N, C-alpha and C positions, 0 to 999 in steps of 0.2 A: 903347373896349371896357373893360368892367369888369375890374379886376385879377385877380379870382378865376376867371376863365374863360379857357379856351384859345382858340386861334384858331378852333377849330371850334365854339365856343359851349358846350363840355362843361366841367363844373367840374374843375379840376385836382386838387384834394384835398378829400375830404369831411371837414369838421371833426368830430373825435370829441368826444362829450360829456365834460365835466369833472365828476367826482364832487364833490359838495359836501363841503367840510370836509376834503379830501385832496389830495395832490399830483397833478399831471397825469401820466398814463401816458407812458412813453418811446415814442418812435416805433418801430414794429416794424421798420422798415428798418434801423436801427442795430444792433439785437440780432442779426438774421439775418446781417448782414455780419461781425460779430465771430465767431460760431459757425463760419461757413464758413472763415474764416481759420485757426482753431485746427485743424480737421479736416485741412486741407491740410498743415499743419506736422507732425502725428504719424505719418502713414502711412509715410514712409521710415524712421523710427526703429523701428517695429514690424518691418519687413522685415529690418532689420539684426540686431535681437535674435533673431529667428527663425532666421536663418542661423547666427548664433553658436551657438545652442543645438543646432541640427542637426549642426553640425560637431563640437561637443563630444561628442554622443551617438555619432557615428560613430567618433571617436577612441577613446572608452571601449570601444566594441564591438570595434574593431580590436585594442586592447591585450588584451582578454579572449580574443579569438580566438587571438591569438599565444600567450597563456598556456596555453589549453586544448590547442591543436594542436601547440604546441612544447614549452614548459617542462614541463607536466603531462601530456603525451600518454600516456606509458607508464603512469604511475600511475593515471590515470583509466580507461585502457583495461583495465588489469588489474582495477580495481575493478568496472568494468561487467561484465567476464567472470565475476568471482566472483558477481556478483549474478544472472546469468542462466544460467551453466553449472554443471552438476552432474556430478561424476565418480562413476560407478557401478562397483562391483567385482563381477565374475563369479567365483564360487568355483571353485577347482580341487579336485575331489574327491581326497581322499587315497587312495593306492593300497591294494590289498588285500594281506593276508598269507594265503597258502594253504599247505595241506599238500602232500605229494608227489603226491596224487591229485586235487588241485584243490579240496578241501574248504575253504571259507572259514573262517579262524580270526579274521580281523579285517577289517572293511570300514567305509566311511563312508556316511551318508545325509544328504541336505540337510534341514535343519530351519529353524524360525523361533523367534526369541525375541520375546515380546510385552511391551511396556512401556506405561506411561501417566504423564501428568502430572496427579496428583490435584487439585492446586490449580487448574490451568487447566480441568479437567473441571467443577469446581464453578462456576467463573466462567462457562463456556460455558452451563451449565444456566440460570443466572440471566439471561443475556443472550438466549438463544434458547429459552426455555421453550415458547413457542407452537409452534415448529418441532418440538421433540421430542415434544410432545403430539400434533401432527398426524401424526407418524410412528408413533404408537402405542407409544412407548418408555416411557411412564409419565406419570402425572399429577403426581407429586411427585419431588423429587430422590432420596428414599429408594426409591421404586418404580423409578426409572430405574437406579440403581446396583444394586439387588437383581436386576433383570432382567438386567443386564450380567453379574453374578457367576453367575447361574443359567445363562446362555447359555455361558459359559466351561466350566462343568462339563458341560453337555449335549454340547458338542463334544469336550472333552478328557478327560472322565471323572475318574479319581482323580488324574490329573496336575494338575488344577486344581479342587480342592475349593471349593465355593461359599463356604463360610465364610471360607476363607483369601483367596479373591479379593476378597470384600466388604471385609475388613479393609484390604487394600492399596489398593483403589480409593477408599475413603473417607478415607484418611490424607492429608488436605489440608495437613499440616505440611511436605510435601516436594513438590518439582517433578519428581521422577523416582521411579518405582516399577517394578521388574522384576516382572512377573506370572508369566511362564512361560518356561522354557528348553526348547529342543529340541521344539517343538510340530510336529506334522505340518503340512506346508505347505498342504495342501488345507483342513484344519480351521482352521488359522490364517487362511487367506484368507476363510473364511466369517465369522469373528469380525471381521476388519478391514473387511469389506464392510458389516457391520451397524453397527459402531461406528467412526466415522472417527477418534475420539480415541485409538484403540489404535495404537501405532506398532510395526510389525514390523521385524525385522532378520534377515538371512540368517545362518545358522550351519551347522555340520556336527556330527553326532553320531557318535562312533566306537562301533561295535557289535562285541561279542565273542559270537557266537552260542552257543558252547559253554561260556561262563562260565569256570570255573576251568581248563579243559583247556588246558595249555601256557601258562598265564598267567605262570609263572616264566620262560619263554623270551620270550614276546611282549612282556610289559610292558603299558604303556597310554599313550594319548595323550589330551590334553584340549584344549579350545578356547581359543585366545588371541585375545581381543577386539582387541588392538592390531595383530596381524598378520592378522586375519581368516582364520585357518586353524588346524587342530589342530596341536599340537606334541607329539612323543614325549618322555616324561619318563623312563621306565626301560625296560629290556629292548631287544629289537630295534626297538621303536617309537622308541627314543632313538638307538641306534647307527646305524639306517638312516633317520633322519628326513629327511635331504636327498634320499634316493631316493624316499621315500614321499609327500612333501608336495606336489609339483607347484608350479605357478606360477599365481597368480590372474590373471585377465584384467581389463581396464579399458575403459570406454567413457565418452566425454564426450557429454552431451546437454543441450539447453536446457530449462529448466523455467519454468513460468509463475509469476510473482510470488514466486519463491524457494521454491515448494513442490516438494520433490523428487519427490513422487508424481505431479505433473502434467507429463508430458513433452510437449514441443511436437513435433508430427509433422514428420518430415523434418529433424531437427536432430542426428541421431546422427552422430558423427565420432570420429576418433582411437580407433578400436576395436582392441583387442588381445585376441584370444581366450585363454581360460584353457587351460592345459596340465595335464591331470590327472597325478597322481603315478604312478610305476611300481609294478607289482605284484611282490611278493617271494614266491617259492615256496620252501618249506622242504623238507628231507629227511624231516621228521617224517611219521609216519603217525598221523592223528588218532585212529583206533580203538585203535592200540597205546598211544598216549599216554594215552588215557582209561582203558584197562584197567590200565596201569602205576600211574597215580595212585590208582585205586580199590582195587587189591589192596595197594598200599603203605600207604595210609591204614588199611585194615582190619588189616594185620599190625602196624602201629605200635600200634594200640589193643590188639590181642591180646597183644603182647609187652611192653606198658608202656613202649615206647621214647619218648624225648623227641621225636625226629624221625627222618627217614630220607630216603634218595634212591635212585633206580634209573635205570640207563641201558641202552638197547638199541642196538647198533651193528651195521652190516653188516660181516661179517668180512673182506670183500675190499676194499671201498671206503672204509671208515671213516665212511660216512654214518650219522647218528644218526636212529633211528626213534622213539625216545622218550627223554626226559630229565625224569624226574619227581621231585618233592619232595613231602613230606607237607604237608597243610593249605594247599593252594593258595588264592590269593585270587581274587575275581571282579573283573576289571578294569572291568566295567560299573558297579561300585559301589566303586571303589578307595578312596574317601574313608572307607569304613567300617573300614579296616584300618590298623594301625600300620606304621611304616616297616620294622621288622624282620620283618614278615610278607610283604614284597614282594620278597625276594631270591631268589637261585637258588643254594642251598648246593651243588648238584652240581658247580658250576664255581668257586664263590667261597670255599668253606669247606674247607680241607684238614684231614686227620686222619691219625693214625698207622694204617697199614693192617693191621699184624699179619701173620699167616701167609700172606696172599695175596702178600706180597712174596717168598716163598720160590721163586717162579717164576724169580727172577733167579739164585739158586743152582742151581736145576735146569737152566736153560739154559746157564749158565757151565760146569757140570760136564760136560755132554754136548758142548758146543762145543769145549772144550779137551781132550777125551779123558780127563778125570779119572775119570769114572764112566760106567757103563751102567745101564739100569733094573734089571738083575738083579744088579748088583754088591752084594757084602755089605759092610755098614757096621757096625762094632762101636760100639754106642751105650752110652756110660757112664751111670751114674745121674745125674751132674751134669757141668757144664762150667764151668770157672773161667777167666776171662780178666781180668787186672789185678785190680781190686777188685770184679769182678762175677761172681756164681755163677748159672748158668742151669740150670733144670730143665725137665722136660717137664710137660705138663698132667696126666699121670697118673704115679704113682710106679712105678718099676721098678728092678731091678738091672741088671747088665751084660747087655745083650741084643744079638742080631744081627738086623738088618733088611736087606731089599733096599733099594737106593736108591729104587725105586718105593715101597717101604713107608715110608721116611723122609718122602717127600712125602705119600703117601696117609694116613698116620697123623699127619702134621704134628708130627714130632719136632723140637723146638728144638735138642736136643743133636746129633742126627745132621746137621741142616742146618748148624750152626756148624762141626762137624768137617769137612764137605765144603767149606764156604766158606773155611776156612783154607788148603785146598789151591789154591783159585782165586787167593787173594791179594787184598789191598785195592785195588791199582791196577787190576787187571783187573775187579774187582767195581765200582769207581767208573765205569769205562768202560762197563760194561753198564747201569748206572743211567742214564747219559746217553743211550745208544742207545734205551733203553726210554722215554725222554721225561720222566724225573723231574727236578724242579728247574727246569723250563722250562714256559712256557705252551703249550697245545696249538695256539693260534691259531684256535680254532673261530669266533671273531668275536662271542662273547657278552660283553657288558660285565661288568666286575667279576671277570674270570677271575684266579685265583691260580695262581702257578707252583709252590706247595708249597715245601718246603725239603729240601735235601740238604746236610749239613754239608760245607764245603770240605775236601778231603783234607788240606790243611795244618793244619787245626784239630783233627784227630782226636786223641783221647786213647787210652790203652791199652784202654779198654773200649768204644770206639765200634764196633769191628768185632764186638763181641759183641751189639750191638743191631741194626744195620742188616740183616743177613741174615734176621732173624726179624721185621722190619717195625716196629721201634721206633727212636726217635731220628731219624726222618725223617718227612716228611708228604707227602701227595699228595691231589689231588681225586679224586672218584669217576670223573670223565671220564679222568683220567690212568691210574687203575687199569684201567679197561676197555681203554684203549689198549695197555697191556702185553700183555693176553691177546689182543687183536686181532692183534698182531704174531706170536704163536705160531700163531693160527688161520690166518693168511695166509702160512704157510710162511716165517716169519722176517722179513717185511717190514712195518714199521709204517707205516700210512697215517694221518697226523694227522686227527683227526675233523673233520667239517664238518657244518654244519646248514643252510647256504644252498645251495639247488639251482640256482636261476636267478633272473634279474630280467627281467621283461617291460616294455619301454619303452612310452610312450603310443602310438607308431606301430605297435606289435605286434611289434617286434623282440625276440627272446628272446636274452638273453646268459647263457650257462651259467657258473656259478661255476667258476673254474679249480680243478682238483684240486691239492692240495698235493703237494709232492715226496715220494716214498716214502723211508723211512729203513731201510736194511738193519740188522738187529739180530743175527741169527744165520743160519746156513745153513738152507736148506730141510729138509735131513735132520735137523738138530738140532731144528728146530721140530716136525717130524712125530714124532720120538722123544719129545720132551717132552709133546706132545699125547697120544700113546698112553700114556705113563707116568702122566699125570695122570687117566686113566680110573679109576685105583685109588682116587681120592678118593671116587668114587660106588659103590665096590664093597661088596657085602654078601654074606658067606659064611654060608649057613644052618647050616653045620656047625661053624664055628670063628669066634667073635667077634673073635679076635685078628687076623683077616684083613679086618676091616671098615674101610673108609675113614671119615674124619670127616664126609663129606658125603653118605653113602648116602641120607638122606631126600630128596635132590634128584633122585634117579633118576626117569626117565620110561620106562615100559615101551615096548620096541620101539626105543629110541634109545640109541646110544652117546653118552656125555657126558664132557667133560673139564672140570675146574674146580678150585677151591681154596676152602676155608673160611678164615676169619681171625678171630682174637680178640685185640684189643689193649687193654691197660690204658691208662686215661687219666691224664695227670698231674693231680694234685689240689692246687690252691693251698693248701688247708687243711693239706696235709702238706708244705708247703714245696716244692712242685713234684715230689715223689716220686710214684710210680705208685700209683693207688688199687687197692684190693682188691675194690671193689664197682662201679666205673664202667668200662664197656668200650665200645669200638667193635666191632660185630659186622659182618663183611663176607663177601661171597661173590662169586666171579667164575666164570662158566661159559661153555663153548663148546658150541654146539648146531648140529648133531650133531658128535661128535668125528671121525668117519670122513670126513665131507664138510662142513666148517664153513660155516654160513650166517650165524649170529648169535653175538654176544658179549653177555652180560648181566652187569652189575655192580650189586651191592646193598650199601648201608651202612645200619646202624641205630645210632643214637646213644643210649647208656645204656638199653638194654632191661633188663628184670628178669632179670639174669644168674642162671643156676642153674635157671630154668624151661625147659621143652622148647622154647618158641618164643624165649625170651630169650637162649638160649645159641648159637643158630645161625640163619642166614638160609636154610639149605638148603630147609626146607619152602616158603618163599616162592618160591624158584627153581623148585621142582617145580610149584607151582600156576601160576606165570606162564609157565613153559616149556611146560606142557601147552596153554595158550592159544595160544602163539606157533606151535607146530607145526601147529595147526589153522588159524590165521589165514593163515599163509604157505604152507600146504599142503606142508609139508616131508615128503618120503618117509621111511619108517622105514629104519633101518639094515639092510642085508642080513643081518648077523650080530650076535649079542650080543657085548659086550666080554668078553674072556677074564678069568677069575678068576686073579689072580696071587698069589704068596706075598708077603705084606708083612712078616711077622715069622717068623723061623725058630724052630723048637721049641727 
């Protein structure tokens, strides 16, 4: 059998052709065997490497998981919470201030401030021009911003003048521009709905509906951005700030993509409701306060006074119905006024009272049995004590007056002669009982105690000054308090101006009444009250029997009271008393036979020597006439008797 055939006669291998000029090809069987061997050897190595990589990844993941869930858990959780949770503040409306009849003197309304990022606005326009055009908001940036400014003015009127808005909106040198404060929430909502680039913020506006009425008492409050609430700065708004301001509420809610305006439904939590402030009700009568300010301002102008003040007080309770000063400020626009225009001189600025202080001598003389109204007092032409010589306002020789005449005609000499019989120690005791040299405790900020020289410091001439109302000082409120004690049968009720506080739950807490202070006996008070009717007396037949305050008289009513004229110390004269500058005062009890009201008036530096500049009695007449009508006070059943003031 041929060698190249198998046993079956088939060729064992077909010879491959050999290319000429080149090496013979390698047998295919050898190459295939080498490749198969290599594949078998690499497979286990790849498996090992894959497993190593997988283990490494798992180890890294485990380490990171431990780091996230363990080491950094609190930090990352807080960061995530900050990114998705928003704390919103619900404003607590500040409480109201009301007069005794429930008339609002101060209240708060919720408002909005509107701001914008001008730089971002311009960038948004450039990025989303097509969208703005599609919404019909303008074809150019200029048209867009002009339309925005015009819409502000359309909604808010003069509060947002278009030209002002446009200037602020286009000021792309800044990233924040406050456009409007205290906008109406509904109108502000229309603006933010139309222009998403306008950022609103909740605020409150304090409103004083009667403007200047009682502004010297109420003061004002303004918005504090850091506390998200109004804060009282002066007056009762300041001293009762904790009572009025309430407590803001808070709510946590999730927002989408950090946008505080996109709240996620169902995510409200940790909600604490706002608690509004308490309402404070005053003893003031807004109508009486208004008339007091109006008449006082007019009298100041007519008399040429620098300023003045007036108080109306209930004779039994000491409640203050009015406490007026001239040239009141409007707390709605408090920024338009200087600091010295915002005070309350009726409680903070003491003055020397002059002859209204003679009530102390009158009360002491009756209380200690030294004189009676018809007692005869020999009045000398002058009175000398130590280095001081005192005269009366009118020249006279040696005359005789009734004690009622000494008070009614306001004789300095007669008063000092009687005061010497009372003595300095008893006189000082009476000053204290009448409340001088001490604050009244009315609760108004800035109250002054006035000054009474300590007994240990008196010189030889001190007691020549005090009985006639010089050398000591008092506030108008203190002066009215002295006459309230006489009107209230000898018991002084420290004045008060807070009637009650109404808490958010409706509970009414009445202000405690101050403790009464006995000054003199009821009989003494009634005698002094009757005796001081002589101040208002006018005898048509004999002018010598006229009291100094007869222009204050009101037909049909018995009145008690006292005029006062006090020289002012003049720095230009080395502190000596001026001959041209005076405090003019008046204190009145209405009516004298059945007291209801006490009125105190003070004018600072009127044009002395003129009819109105020399006395406040005409103002008492004008204002008293209004008071008897407002309070519907019945007329006195009889006229006051005409008594003899000066003997022939």
